[in-house]
C-alpha positions as CSV (number, residue, x, y, z in Angstrom):
1,M,0.0,0.0,0.0
2,Q,3.0,2.3,0.5
3,E,3.5,2.5,-3.3
4,A,-0.1,3.6,-3.7
5,L,0.3,6.2,-1.0
6,D,3.4,7.5,-2.7
7,Q,1.4,7.8,-5.9
8,I,-1.3,9.9,-4.4
9,I,1.2,12.0,-2.5
10,A,3.0,12.8,-5.8
11,T,-0.4,13.8,-7.2
12,L,-1.8,15.9,-4.4
13,G,1.3,17.0,-2.5
14,H,2.6,16.0,0.9
15,K,0.3,18.3,3.0
16,A,-2.7,17.0,1.2
17,V,-2.2,13.4,2.3
18,L,-2.3,12.5,6.0
19,T,-1.5,9.0,7.3
20,A,0.0,9.5,10.8
21,P,-2.5,8.7,13.6
22,R,-1.8,12.1,15.3
23,D,-2.5,14.0,12.1
24,M,-5.7,12.1,11.4
25,E,-7.1,12.3,14.8
26,K,-9.2,15.5,14.4
27,Y,-10.9,14.0,11.3
28,L,-12.2,11.1,13.3
29,D,-13.8,13.2,16.0
30,D,-17.5,12.4,15.3
31,L,-19.9,14.2,17.6
32,Q,-21.9,11.0,18.0
33,G,-18.9,9.2,19.4
34,V,-19.3,6.3,17.0
35,T,-16.7,3.6,16.7
36,V,-14.4,4.7,13.9
37,T,-12.5,2.4,11.6
38,Q,-9.0,3.8,10.9
39,P,-8.9,5.0,7.3
40,M,-6.0,4.4,5.0
41,A,-5.5,8.1,4.6
42,I,-7.0,11.6,4.9
43,L,-7.0,13.2,1.4
44,R,-7.3,17.0,1.4
45,P,-7.6,18.2,-2.2
46,A,-7.2,21.9,-3.0
47,N,-9.3,22.0,-6.2
48,T,-11.8,20.1,-8.3
49,D,-9.2,18.4,-10.4
50,Q,-7.5,17.1,-7.3
51,V,-10.8,15.8,-6.0
52,A,-11.2,13.9,-9.3
53,A,-7.7,12.5,-8.9
54,A,-8.4,11.4,-5.3
55,V,-11.6,9.6,-6.4
56,K,-9.8,7.8,-9.2
57,W,-7.1,6.8,-6.8
58,C,-9.6,5.4,-4.3
59,R,-11.4,3.5,-7.1
60,A,-8.1,2.0,-8.4
61,N,-7.1,0.8,-4.9
62,N,-10.6,-0.5,-3.9
63,L,-11.0,2.0,-1.1
64,S,-14.4,3.2,0.2
65,I,-14.7,7.0,0.0
66,V,-16.0,8.9,3.0
67,P,-16.7,12.5,2.0
68,Q,-16.1,15.0,4.9
69,G,-17.2,18.6,5.4
70,G,-17.2,20.5,8.7
71,L,-18.0,17.4,10.9
72,T,-21.1,19.0,12.4
73,G,-23.4,16.0,11.5
74,L,-24.8,13.7,14.1
75,T,-25.4,10.5,12.0
76,G,-21.8,9.1,11.8
77,A,-21.9,9.6,8.0
78,A,-18.7,11.7,7.9
79,V,-16.4,9.1,9.4
80,P,-15.5,5.6,8.3
81,T,-17.4,3.0,10.4
82,A,-17.4,0.0,8.0
83,P,-14.6,-2.6,8.3
84,S,-13.7,-2.2,4.6
85,P,-10.5,-0.2,3.8
86,S,-11.4,3.5,3.3
87,A,-10.1,7.0,2.7
88,I,-11.6,10.2,3.9
89,I,-11.8,13.0,1.3
90,A,-12.0,16.3,3.3
91,L,-12.8,19.4,1.4
92,E,-11.6,22.0,4.0
93,R,-8.9,23.4,1.6
94,M,-11.4,24.1,-1.1
95,N,-12.6,27.3,0.7
96,A,-12.7,30.0,-2.0
97,I,-15.6,32.3,-3.0
98,R,-15.1,32.2,-6.7
99,E,-17.5,35.0,-7.7
100,V,-20.1,37.3,-6.4
101,D,-22.5,38.4,-9.3
102,L,-24.6,41.3,-8.0
103,D,-26.4,41.6,-11.4
104,N,-27.6,38.0,-11.1
105,N,-27.8,38.0,-7.3
106,S,-25.7,34.9,-7.1
107,M,-22.5,33.6,-5.5
108,T,-20.2,30.9,-6.8
109,V,-18.3,29.1,-4.1
110,D,-16.1,26.1,-3.4
111,A,-17.8,23.3,-1.5
112,G,-15.5,23.7,1.5
113,V,-16.5,27.3,2.2
114,V,-18.0,27.6,5.7
115,L,-21.7,28.7,5.8
116,S,-21.1,31.7,8.0
117,K,-18.5,33.0,5.5
118,V,-21.1,32.8,2.7
119,Q,-23.5,34.7,4.9
120,S,-21.0,37.4,5.8
121,S,-19.7,37.8,2.2
122,A,-23.3,38.2,1.0
123,K,-23.9,40.8,3.6
124,Q,-20.8,42.7,2.7
125,A,-22.1,42.8,-0.9
126,G,-25.5,44.1,0.3
127,R,-27.2,40.8,-0.2
128,Y,-28.6,38.0,1.9
129,F,-28.1,34.2,2.0
130,P,-30.9,32.7,4.1
131,L,-29.6,29.3,5.0
132,H,-29.1,29.5,8.8
133,H,-28.6,26.9,11.5
134,G,-26.7,26.2,14.7
135,G,-23.6,24.7,12.9
136,Q,-23.1,27.5,10.5
137,D,-19.7,28.5,11.9
138,S,-18.1,25.2,11.0
139,S,-20.4,23.4,8.5
140,Q,-19.4,23.7,4.9
141,I,-21.6,24.5,1.9
142,G,-20.9,21.1,0.3
143,G,-22.1,19.3,3.4
144,N,-25.2,21.5,3.7
145,L,-26.1,20.7,0.1
146,A,-25.3,17.0,0.4
147,T,-27.6,16.7,3.4
148,N,-30.2,19.3,2.1
149,A,-29.9,21.2,5.4
150,G,-33.1,22.8,6.7
151,G,-32.3,25.3,9.4
152,N,-34.1,28.1,11.1
153,N,-35.4,29.8,7.9
154,A,-36.7,26.8,6.0
155,L,-40.4,27.7,6.3
156,R,-39.8,31.1,4.8
157,Y,-37.0,30.5,2.3
158,G,-36.9,26.7,1.8
159,T,-34.2,24.2,2.5
160,A,-30.7,24.2,1.1
161,R,-32.1,22.7,-2.1
162,D,-34.0,26.0,-2.8
163,Q,-30.9,28.1,-2.5
164,V,-29.0,26.6,-5.5
165,L,-28.8,27.5,-9.1
166,G,-26.0,25.2,-10.2
167,L,-23.5,22.6,-9.0
168,E,-20.1,21.1,-9.8
169,V,-19.7,17.4,-8.9
170,V,-17.1,14.7,-9.2
171,L,-18.8,11.5,-10.1
172,P,-17.8,8.0,-8.7
173,D,-15.5,7.3,-11.7
174,G,-13.7,10.6,-11.2
175,T,-15.5,12.4,-14.1
176,I,-16.2,16.1,-13.4
177,W,-19.8,17.2,-14.1
178,N,-19.9,20.9,-14.6
179,G,-23.4,22.1,-13.9
180,L,-22.4,25.6,-12.6
181,R,-25.3,27.3,-14.3
182,K,-26.4,30.8,-13.2
183,L,-29.4,30.9,-15.4
184,R,-32.7,31.3,-13.4
185,K,-35.1,30.6,-16.3
186,N,-33.9,27.2,-17.5
187,T,-36.4,24.8,-19.0
188,A,-34.0,22.6,-20.8
189,G,-34.3,18.9,-19.9
190,Y,-33.5,17.2,-16.6
191,D,-32.4,19.3,-13.6
192,L,-29.6,17.1,-12.7
193,K,-28.3,19.1,-9.7
194,H,-31.2,17.9,-7.6
195,L,-30.0,14.3,-7.9
196,F,-26.9,15.3,-5.9
197,I,-28.5,17.6,-3.3
198,G,-29.6,15.5,-0.4
199,S,-27.8,12.4,-1.7
200,E,-25.1,12.6,1.1
201,G,-22.2,11.9,-1.3
202,T,-23.6,8.6,-2.6
203,L,-23.9,9.8,-6.2
204,G,-20.9,12.1,-6.3
205,L,-18.9,14.7,-4.4
206,I,-20.1,18.3,-4.6
207,T,-17.1,20.5,-5.2
208,G,-18.7,23.8,-6.1
209,A,-22.1,25.6,-6.2
210,V,-23.8,28.6,-7.5
211,L,-26.0,30.0,-4.7
212,K,-29.0,32.3,-4.9
213,L,-28.7,35.6,-3.0
214,G,-31.6,37.9,-2.0
215,A,-32.2,41.4,-0.8
216,Y,-31.1,41.9,2.8
217,P,-34.2,41.8,5.0
């Protein structure tokens, strides 16, 4: 397995691949206190291409993939619990706000951006992002979308699903699906983004999103 680890280190870089127990410890701190199976590695890609490379590496080495965001969930879904060999893909380094489009009232972000950062960035631009819940200072947009988070404003504004215009997703074979559409009136065919929202990483890893912004209340 060391040869395989050397390969992914060469692809992602040394600081993106953690294998020492001390380095991996914080990624195994599930709030539910479930019994965690030690993963082969923690992979910390910095961009979508690296996520695709990580997924392909896991597939080639028969490793189960555990997607990880801000570790605010209470279901044990963000840590490996099955006995099969696995790797965690943590998106914390993908934390850039790619664009704020005030004409379109939208914001394009990496999946690892923390929810409160989206809220504050929208506010600085004179806009409002309504998704709001108790874990917003640590939960990441990718996790919020993968779980279709509800939160305190769901009755008024809808769940996380209702705040999205487009997605970017890495599929299980490592293919990148670019659905980062900002168009609001789109009647063309299937709305594929809704397959991934709420799927909890079972159909692909969300790496980017176009979010709707509104007027500040």
